N, C-alpha and C positions, 0 to 999 in steps of 0.2 A: 193784655197787647196781643199774645198770642193766637188767640182765637179770632180776635178781629184780623189779623195780618192774613191768617189762614182762609178767612172769608173773602178778603180782598182778591187773593190769588186765585181762590178756586170758584167763586161766585162772579164777583166784578172783573176779574181777570185781567187786572189793572196792576201788571209789575212795576210800572213808573211810579206808582205812587207808594209801593211797598220799599223799592230802592230809595226814593227821596225821606220817606219816613225813618230809615234805618239810618241812612247818612246824617241827618238831623240829629238823631239820637246819639249817633258817635261823636258829631260836633258838640253836643251837650255836653257829653261826659267829658270831653277834651278840654273843655271851659272850665272844669271844675277843678281848682287846685288846692282846695283846702286839705282834703283829708285822701293820703294815698290808700288808705283802708277801705274808704266810702268808693273810690275810683275803681279799685279791686273788686268790689261786689257789683257794682255795675258793669264792668266788663264781662264778668261771669254771666251775668244777667244777659246782657247782649248777646253772646255767644251762644246762650242755648236760645234765644229768640232767633237768632239767625239759622241755627239746626233745626227748628221747627219750620222755618219759611222753606228752607231747601228741601223738606219733606213734602211740603204742600205744592211746591213747584214740580217735584217729582210725581207726587199723585196725580197731578194735572197733565203728566206724560211729557212734559218739557225737560230740557239739558238744565246742568247746573247753571244758577243763578250768580254772577259775579256780584257779592255784595262783601 
């Protein structure tokens, strides 16, 4: 997913698509109430994805993306 989002930021230049996908993923994680341990693992993964997206945004020469 990180590779795809990096391409969207750098090649497609569609930050709205990236933000929408990340917000959907946050919603999806929030909807899962079955396992706190599973949610914690997903939140760690989401944090890493967001960090990589921010790096791609910086590589593109833009400021911090509010995600």
